[in-house]
PDB file as gemmi writes it, atoms N, CA and C in Angstrom:
CRYST1    1.000    1.000    1.000  90.00  90.00  90.00 P 1                      
ATOM      1  N   MET A   1      18.618-128.280 202.338  1.00  0.00           N  
ATOM      2  CA  MET A   1      18.367-126.873 203.116  1.00  0.00           C  
ATOM      3  C   MET A   1      19.493-125.911 202.767  1.00  0.00           C  
ATOM      4  N   LEU A   2      20.610-126.316 202.552  1.00  0.00           N  
ATOM      5  CA  LEU A   2      21.706-125.317 201.920  1.00  0.00           C  
ATOM      6  C   LEU A   2      21.370-124.974 200.779  1.00  0.00           C  
ATOM      7  N   ARG A   3      20.693-125.776 199.912  1.00  0.00           N  
ATOM      8  CA  ARG A   3      20.397-125.385 198.581  1.00  0.00           C  
ATOM      9  C   ARG A   3      19.315-124.382 198.486  1.00  0.00           C  
ATOM     10  N   ALA A   4      18.223-124.461 199.483  1.00  0.00           N  
ATOM     11  CA  ALA A   4      17.131-123.429 199.655  1.00  0.00           C  
ATOM     12  C   ALA A   4      17.445-122.296 200.120  1.00  0.00           C  
ATOM     13  N   HIS A   5      18.607-122.139 201.180  1.00  0.00           N  
ATOM     14  CA  HIS A   5      19.141-120.881 201.589  1.00  0.00           C  
ATOM     15  C   HIS A   5      19.845-120.189 200.329  1.00  0.00           C  
ATOM     16  N   LEU A   6      20.638-120.890 199.773  1.00  0.00           N  
ATOM     17  CA  LEU A   6      21.436-120.295 198.683  1.00  0.00           C  
ATOM     18  C   LEU A   6      20.371-119.743 197.570  1.00  0.00           C  
ATOM     19  N   TYR A   7      19.366-120.410 197.326  1.00  0.00           N  
ATOM     20  CA  TYR A   7      18.434-120.027 196.326  1.00  0.00           C  
ATOM     21  C   TYR A   7      17.984-118.606 196.855  1.00  0.00           C  
ATOM     22  N   ASP A   8      17.483-118.735 198.077  1.00  0.00           N  
ATOM     23  CA  ASP A   8      16.833-117.409 198.639  1.00  0.00           C  
ATOM     24  C   ASP A   8      17.807-116.280 198.732  1.00  0.00           C  
ATOM     25  N   MET A   9      19.161-116.445 199.047  1.00  0.00           N  
ATOM     26  CA  MET A   9      20.017-115.339 198.997  1.00  0.00           C  
ATOM     27  C   MET A   9      20.241-114.883 197.510  1.00  0.00           C  
ATOM     28  N   GLU A  10      20.139-115.703 196.522  1.00  0.00           N  
ATOM     29  CA  GLU A  10      20.353-115.316 195.102  1.00  0.00           C  
ATOM     30  C   GLU A  10      19.319-114.457 194.735  1.00  0.00           C  
ATOM     31  N   ARG A  11      18.005-115.098 194.940  1.00  0.00           N  
ATOM     32  CA  ARG A  11      16.719-114.420 194.750  1.00  0.00           C  
ATOM     33  C   ARG A  11      16.631-112.900 195.325  1.00  0.00           C  
ATOM     34  N   GLU A  12      17.034-112.728 196.492  1.00  0.00           N  
ATOM     35  CA  GLU A  12      17.003-111.476 197.276  1.00  0.00           C  
ATOM     36  C   GLU A  12      17.943-110.570 196.507  1.00  0.00           C  
ATOM     37  N   LYS A  13      19.158-111.045 196.277  1.00  0.00           N  
ATOM     38  CA  LYS A  13      20.032-110.180 195.311  1.00  0.00           C  
ATOM     39  C   LYS A  13      19.622-109.809 194.167  1.00  0.00           C  
ATOM     40  N   ILE A  14      18.781-110.611 193.251  1.00  0.00           N  
ATOM     41  CA  ILE A  14      18.207-110.025 192.071  1.00  0.00           C  
ATOM     42  C   ILE A  14      17.232-109.252 192.427  1.00  0.00           C  
ATOM     43  N   MET A  15      16.179-109.463 193.266  1.00  0.00           N  
ATOM     44  CA  MET A  15      15.172-108.561 193.573  1.00  0.00           C  
ATOM     45  C   MET A  15      15.772-107.156 194.111  1.00  0.00           C  
ATOM     46  N   GLN A  16      16.696-107.081 194.888  1.00  0.00           N  
ATOM     47  CA  GLN A  16      17.346-105.756 195.248  1.00  0.00           C  
ATOM     48  C   GLN A  16      17.906-104.863 194.103  1.00  0.00           C  
ATOM     49  N   ALA A  17      18.656-105.848 193.080  1.00  0.00           N  
ATOM     50  CA  ALA A  17      19.158-105.141 191.905  1.00  0.00           C  
ATOM     51  C   ALA A  17      17.930-104.593 191.189  1.00  0.00           C  
ATOM     52  N   ARG A  18      16.959-105.243 190.991  1.00  0.00           N  
ATOM     53  CA  ARG A  18      15.643-104.835 190.304  1.00  0.00           C  
ATOM     54  C   ARG A  18      15.085-103.562 190.868  1.00  0.00           C  
ATOM     55  N   SER A  19      15.001-103.629 192.133  1.00  0.00           N  
ATOM     56  CA  SER A  19      14.425-102.428 193.077  1.00  0.00           C  
ATOM     57  C   SER A  19      14.977-101.274 192.668  1.00  0.00           C  
ATOM     58  N   SER A  20      16.534-101.557 192.742  1.00  0.00           N  
ATOM     59  CA  SER A  20      17.471-100.407 192.513  1.00  0.00           C  
ATOM     60  C   SER A  20      17.250 -99.643 191.048  1.00  0.00           C  
ATOM     61  N   ASP A  21      17.366-100.449 190.065  1.00  0.00           N  
ATOM     62  CA  ASP A  21      17.152-100.213 188.813  1.00  0.00           C  
ATOM     63  C   ASP A  21      15.742 -99.401 188.480  1.00  0.00           C  
ATOM     64  N   ARG A  22      14.621 -99.849 189.140  1.00  0.00           N  
ATOM     65  CA  ARG A  22      13.533 -99.423 189.021  1.00  0.00           C  
ATOM     66  C   ARG A  22      13.301 -97.922 189.692  1.00  0.00           C  
ATOM     67  N   LYS A  23      14.043 -97.826 190.785  1.00  0.00           N  
ATOM     68  CA  LYS A  23      14.129 -96.650 191.577  1.00  0.00           C  
ATOM     69  C   LYS A  23      14.860 -95.534 190.625  1.00  0.00           C  
ATOM     70  N   LYS A  24      15.875 -95.921 190.171  1.00  0.00           N  
ATOM     71  CA  LYS A  24      16.690 -94.908 189.428  1.00  0.00           C  
ATOM     72  C   LYS A  24      15.926 -94.395 188.308  1.00  0.00           C  
ATOM     73  N   GLN A  25      15.007 -95.386 187.695  1.00  0.00           N  
ATOM     74  CA  GLN A  25      14.293 -94.987 186.459  1.00  0.00           C  
ATOM     75  C   GLN A  25      13.052 -94.103 186.637  1.00  0.00           C  
ATOM     76  N   ILE A  26      12.406 -94.554 187.946  1.00  0.00           N  
ATOM     77  CA  ILE A  26      11.189 -93.913 188.265  1.00  0.00           C  
ATOM     78  C   ILE A  26      11.397 -92.514 189.266  1.00  0.00           C  
ATOM     79  N   GLY A  27      12.427 -92.658 189.991  1.00  0.00           N  
ATOM     80  CA  GLY A  27      12.630 -91.455 190.881  1.00  0.00           C  
ATOM     81  C   GLY A  27      11.743 -91.678 192.205  1.00  0.00           C  
ATOM     82  N   THR A  28      11.914 -90.762 192.832  1.00  0.00           N  
ATOM     83  CA  THR A  28      11.215 -90.651 194.208  1.00  0.00           C  
ATOM     84  C   THR A  28       9.922 -89.918 194.016  1.00  0.00           C  
ATOM     85  N   GLY A  29       9.819 -88.925 193.174  1.00  0.00           N  
ATOM     86  CA  GLY A  29       8.591 -88.125 193.096  1.00  0.00           C  
ATOM     87  C   GLY A  29       8.930 -86.749 193.877  1.00  0.00           C  
ATOM     88  N   ASP A  30       9.977 -86.638 194.475  1.00  0.00           N  
ATOM     89  CA  ASP A  30      10.153 -85.352 195.305  1.00  0.00           C  
ATOM     90  C   ASP A  30      10.020 -84.189 194.468  1.00  0.00           C  
ATOM     91  N   ARG A  31       9.757 -83.252 194.988  1.00  0.00           N  
ATOM     92  CA  ARG A  31       9.717 -81.581 194.367  1.00  0.00           C  
ATOM     93  C   ARG A  31      10.931 -81.524 193.483  1.00  0.00           C  
ATOM     94  N   SER A  32      12.045 -81.701 193.931  1.00  0.00           N  
ATOM     95  CA  SER A  32      13.274 -81.323 193.157  1.00  0.00           C  
ATOM     96  C   SER A  32      13.376 -82.151 191.951  1.00  0.00           C  
ATOM     97  N   GLU A  33      12.660 -83.488 191.648  1.00  0.00           N  
ATOM     98  CA  GLU A  33      12.821 -84.094 190.502  1.00  0.00           C  
ATOM     99  C   GLU A  33      11.577 -83.572 189.536  1.00  0.00           C  
ATOM    100  N   HIS A  34      10.840 -82.776 189.823  1.00  0.00           N  
ATOM    101  CA  HIS A  34       9.685 -82.393 188.703  1.00  0.00           C  
ATOM    102  C   HIS A  34      10.303 -81.421 187.794  1.00  0.00           C  
ATOM    103  N   MET A  35      10.030 -81.845 186.506  1.00  0.00           N  
ATOM    104  CA  MET A  35      10.716 -81.340 185.569  1.00  0.00           C  
ATOM    105  C   MET A  35       9.682 -80.066 184.785  1.00  0.00           C  
ATOM    106  N   ARG A  36       8.441 -80.242 184.893  1.00  0.00           N  
ATOM    107  CA  ARG A  36       7.516 -79.376 184.198  1.00  0.00           C  
ATOM    108  C   ARG A  36       6.439 -79.075 185.157  1.00  0.00           C  
ATOM    109  N   THR A  37       6.146 -77.608 185.132  1.00  0.00           N  
ATOM    110  CA  THR A  37       5.004 -77.124 185.961  1.00  0.00           C  
ATOM    111  C   THR A  37       3.851 -76.670 184.936  1.00  0.00           C  
ATOM    112  N   TYR A  38       2.747 -77.278 185.319  1.00  0.00           N  
ATOM    113  CA  TYR A  38       1.635 -76.840 184.495  1.00  0.00           C  
ATOM    114  C   TYR A  38       0.629 -75.973 185.331  1.00  0.00           C  
ATOM    115  N   ASN A  39       0.526 -74.685 184.881  1.00  0.00           N  
ATOM    116  CA  ASN A  39      -0.329 -73.652 185.767  1.00  0.00           C  
ATOM    117  C   ASN A  39      -1.215 -73.156 184.640  1.00  0.00           C  
ATOM    118  N   PHE A  40      -2.485 -74.121 184.541  1.00  0.00           N  
ATOM    119  CA  PHE A  40      -3.386 -73.695 183.590  1.00  0.00           C  
ATOM    120  C   PHE A  40      -4.314 -72.470 183.812  1.00  0.00           C  
ATOM    121  N   PRO A  41      -4.841 -72.076 185.169  1.00  0.00           N  
ATOM    122  CA  PRO A  41      -5.463 -70.939 185.358  1.00  0.00           C  
ATOM    123  C   PRO A  41      -4.626 -69.610 184.846  1.00  0.00           C  
ATOM    124  N   GLN A  42      -3.399 -69.784 184.834  1.00  0.00           N  
ATOM    125  CA  GLN A  42      -2.572 -68.570 184.201  1.00  0.00           C  
ATOM    126  C   GLN A  42      -2.144 -68.717 182.996  1.00  0.00           C  
ATOM    127  N   GLY A  43      -2.446 -69.866 182.413  1.00  0.00           N  
ATOM    128  CA  GLY A  43      -1.960 -70.316 181.023  1.00  0.00           C  
ATOM    129  C   GLY A  43      -0.555 -70.256 180.854  1.00  0.00           C  
ATOM    130  N   ARG A  44       0.012 -71.209 181.866  1.00  0.00           N  
ATOM    131  CA  ARG A  44       1.751 -71.153 181.528  1.00  0.00           C  
ATOM    132  C   ARG A  44       2.100 -72.422 181.792  1.00  0.00           C  
ATOM    133  N   VAL A  45       3.041 -72.873 181.186  1.00  0.00           N  
ATOM    134  CA  VAL A  45       3.566 -74.298 181.220  1.00  0.00           C  
ATOM    135  C   VAL A  45       5.228 -74.087 181.172  1.00  0.00           C  
ATOM    136  N   THR A  46       5.758 -74.526 182.356  1.00  0.00           N  
ATOM    137  CA  THR A  46       7.261 -74.371 182.598  1.00  0.00           C  
ATOM    138  C   THR A  46       8.104 -75.692 182.422  1.00  0.00           C  
ATOM    139  N   ASP A  47       9.237 -75.675 181.752  1.00  0.00           N  
ATOM    140  CA  ASP A  47      10.104 -76.770 181.762  1.00  0.00           C  
ATOM    141  C   ASP A  47      11.340 -76.325 182.429  1.00  0.00           C  
ATOM    142  N   HIS A  48      11.297 -76.793 183.701  1.00  0.00           N  
ATOM    143  CA  HIS A  48      12.535 -76.196 184.579  1.00  0.00           C  
ATOM    144  C   HIS A  48      13.872 -76.703 184.219  1.00  0.00           C  
ATOM    145  N   HIS A  49      14.081 -77.846 183.451  1.00  0.00           N  
ATOM    146  CA  HIS A  49      15.311 -78.393 183.066  1.00  0.00           C  
ATOM    147  C   HIS A  49      15.852 -77.867 181.867  1.00  0.00           C  
ATOM    148  N   ILE A  50      15.068 -77.480 180.836  1.00  0.00           N  
ATOM    149  CA  ILE A  50      15.638 -76.647 179.667  1.00  0.00           C  
ATOM    150  C   ILE A  50      15.274 -75.320 179.697  1.00  0.00           C  
ATOM    151  N   ASN A  51      14.898 -74.888 180.762  1.00  0.00           N  
ATOM    152  CA  ASN A  51      14.465 -73.384 180.713  1.00  0.00           C  
ATOM    153  C   ASN A  51      13.456 -72.956 179.807  1.00  0.00           C  
ATOM    154  N   LEU A  52      12.493 -73.670 179.672  1.00  0.00           N  
ATOM    155  CA  LEU A  52      11.482 -73.326 178.504  1.00  0.00           C  
ATOM    156  C   LEU A  52      10.291 -72.928 179.344  1.00  0.00           C  
ATOM    157  N   ALA A  53       9.821 -71.636 179.356  1.00  0.00           N  
ATOM    158  CA  ALA A  53       8.287 -71.112 179.623  1.00  0.00           C  
ATOM    159  C   ALA A  53       7.556 -70.594 178.617  1.00  0.00           C  
ATOM    160  N   LEU A  54       6.218 -71.333 178.473  1.00  0.00           N  
ATOM    161  CA  LEU A  54       5.281 -70.990 177.606  1.00  0.00           C  
ATOM    162  C   LEU A  54       4.117 -70.098 178.348  1.00  0.00           C  
ATOM    163  N   TYR A  55       3.738 -69.077 177.846  1.00  0.00           N  
ATOM    164  CA  TYR A  55       2.944 -68.217 178.568  1.00  0.00           C  
ATOM    165  C   TYR A  55       1.653 -68.104 177.493  1.00  0.00           C  
ATOM    166  N   LYS A  56       0.392 -67.447 178.398  1.00  0.00           N  
ATOM    167  CA  LYS A  56      -0.740 -67.362 177.565  1.00  0.00           C  
ATOM    168  C   LYS A  56      -1.135 -68.529 176.677  1.00  0.00           C  
ATOM    169  N   ILE A  57      -1.473 -69.441 177.210  1.00  0.00           N  
ATOM    170  CA  ILE A  57      -1.582 -70.783 176.454  1.00  0.00           C  
ATOM    171  C   ILE A  57      -3.002 -70.797 176.373  1.00  0.00           C  
ATOM    172  N   ASP A  58      -3.701 -71.150 175.276  1.00  0.00           N  
ATOM    173  CA  ASP A  58      -4.940 -71.328 175.192  1.00  0.00           C  
ATOM    174  C   ASP A  58      -5.328 -72.794 175.191  1.00  0.00           C  
ATOM    175  N   LEU A  59      -6.295 -73.167 176.287  1.00  0.00           N  
ATOM    176  CA  LEU A  59      -6.418 -74.347 176.758  1.00  0.00           C  
ATOM    177  C   LEU A  59      -6.828 -75.211 175.525  1.00  0.00           C  
ATOM    178  N   HIS A  60      -7.556 -74.717 174.648  1.00  0.00           N  
ATOM    179  CA  HIS A  60      -8.193 -75.373 173.383  1.00  0.00           C  
ATOM    180  C   HIS A  60      -6.893 -76.061 172.636  1.00  0.00           C  
ATOM    181  N   ASN A  61      -5.816 -75.343 172.552  1.00  0.00           N  
ATOM    182  CA  ASN A  61      -4.753 -75.765 171.768  1.00  0.00           C  
ATOM    183  C   ASN A  61      -3.546 -76.333 172.610  1.00  0.00           C  
ATOM    184  N   ILE A  62      -3.902 -76.886 173.772  1.00  0.00           N  
ATOM    185  CA  ILE A  62      -2.918 -77.314 174.700  1.00  0.00           C  
ATOM    186  C   ILE A  62      -2.271 -78.717 174.174  1.00  0.00           C  
ATOM    187  N   SER A  63      -3.074 -79.447 173.483  1.00  0.00           N  
ATOM    188  CA  SER A  63      -2.488 -80.638 172.955  1.00  0.00           C  
ATOM    189  C   SER A  63      -1.365 -80.560 171.940  1.00  0.00           C  
ATOM    190  N   ILE A  64      -1.688 -79.474 171.042  1.00  0.00           N  
ATOM    191  CA  ILE A  64      -0.768 -79.195 170.010  1.00  0.00           C  
ATOM    192  C   ILE A  64       0.596 -78.403 170.395  1.00  0.00           C  
ATOM    193  N   ILE A  65       0.265 -77.646 171.639  1.00  0.00           N  
ATOM    194  CA  ILE A  65       1.443 -77.088 172.269  1.00  0.00           C  
ATOM    195  C   ILE A  65       2.220 -78.247 172.924  1.00  0.00           C  
ATOM    196  N   MET A  66       1.785 -78.907 173.494  1.00  0.00           N  
ATOM    197  CA  MET A  66       2.394 -80.298 174.383  1.00  0.00           C  
ATOM    198  C   MET A  66       3.279 -80.979 173.030  1.00  0.00           C  
ATOM    199  N   ILE A  67       2.563 -81.323 172.199  1.00  0.00           N  
ATOM    200  CA  ILE A  67       3.285 -82.156 171.211  1.00  0.00           C  
ATOM    201  C   ILE A  67       4.683 -81.310 170.677  1.00  0.00           C  
ATOM    202  N   ASN A  68       4.561 -80.129 170.390  1.00  0.00           N  
ATOM    203  CA  ASN A  68       5.476 -79.378 169.963  1.00  0.00           C  
ATOM    204  C   ASN A  68       6.696 -79.319 171.051  1.00  0.00           C  
ATOM    205  N   VAL A  69       6.270 -79.123 172.408  1.00  0.00           N  
ATOM    206  CA  VAL A  69       7.244 -79.122 173.566  1.00  0.00           C  
ATOM    207  C   VAL A  69       8.008 -80.573 173.587  1.00  0.00           C  
ATOM    208  N   ILE A  70       7.072 -81.643 173.474  1.00  0.00           N  
ATOM    209  CA  ILE A  70       7.788 -82.889 173.724  1.00  0.00           C  
ATOM    210  C   ILE A  70       8.587 -83.194 172.505  1.00  0.00           C  
ATOM    211  N   THR A  71       8.319 -82.860 171.224  1.00  0.00           N  
ATOM    212  CA  THR A  71       9.242 -82.795 170.058  1.00  0.00           C  
ATOM    213  C   THR A  71      10.337 -82.010 170.340  1.00  0.00           C  
ATOM    214  N   LEU A  72      10.403 -80.888 170.772  1.00  0.00           N  
ATOM    215  CA  LEU A  72      11.586 -80.112 171.098  1.00  0.00           C  
ATOM    216  C   LEU A  72      12.502 -80.682 172.264  1.00  0.00           C  
ATOM    217  N   ILE A  73      11.911 -81.221 173.245  1.00  0.00           N  
ATOM    218  CA  ILE A  73      12.860 -81.998 174.116  1.00  0.00           C  
ATOM    219  C   ILE A  73      13.456 -83.121 173.684  1.00  0.00           C  
ATOM    220  N   VAL A  74      12.744 -83.944 172.757  1.00  0.00           N  
ATOM    221  CA  VAL A  74      13.255 -85.120 172.381  1.00  0.00           C  
ATOM    222  C   VAL A  74      14.398 -84.631 171.434  1.00  0.00           C  
ATOM    223  N   ARG A  75      14.445 -83.717 170.688  1.00  0.00           N  
ATOM    224  CA  ARG A  75      15.391 -83.196 169.581  1.00  0.00           C  
ATOM    225  C   ARG A  75      16.542 -82.789 170.490  1.00  0.00           C  
ATOM    226  N   ILE A  76      16.470 -82.065 171.706  1.00  0.00           N  
ATOM    227  CA  ILE A  76      17.526 -81.624 172.695  1.00  0.00           C  
ATOM    228  C   ILE A  76      18.221 -82.748 173.125  1.00  0.00           C  
ATOM    229  N   ILE A  77      17.378 -83.764 173.557  1.00  0.00           N  
ATOM    230  CA  ILE A  77      18.117 -84.890 174.127  1.00  0.00           C  
ATOM    231  C   ILE A  77      18.931 -85.726 173.037  1.00  0.00           C  
ATOM    232  N   THR A  78      18.509 -85.899 171.932  1.00  0.00           N  
ATOM    233  CA  THR A  78      19.001 -86.620 170.834  1.00  0.00           C  
ATOM    234  C   THR A  78      20.295 -85.678 170.380  1.00  0.00           C  
ATOM    235  N   LEU A  79      20.443 -84.538 170.560  1.00  0.00           N  
ATOM    236  CA  LEU A  79      21.653 -83.816 170.213  1.00  0.00           C  
ATOM    237  C   LEU A  79      22.708 -83.873 171.207  1.00  0.00           C  
ATOM    238  N   CYS A  80      22.391 -84.063 172.406  1.00  0.00           N  
ATOM    239  CA  CYS A  80      23.420 -84.237 173.533  1.00  0.00           C  
ATOM    240  C   CYS A  80      24.181 -85.409 173.521  1.00  0.00           C  
TER     241      CYS A  80                                                      
END                                                                             
């Protein structure tokens, strides 16, 4: 019985640690955590963390533009 209780306590501790790590990685989804704003009707994409705003985006070229934006962000992150 003691062994089962100790096992449950250890398992709970591991689950809490995993939950905490997961929450740090995923976040809560609050508005303050949003990094990028897509406003397709106005043709605008804004990344608030690096202060990048792209205007007059043609929806047909959005995939090319997003690849370039993601590449730029990765380069900035790797330089930091």
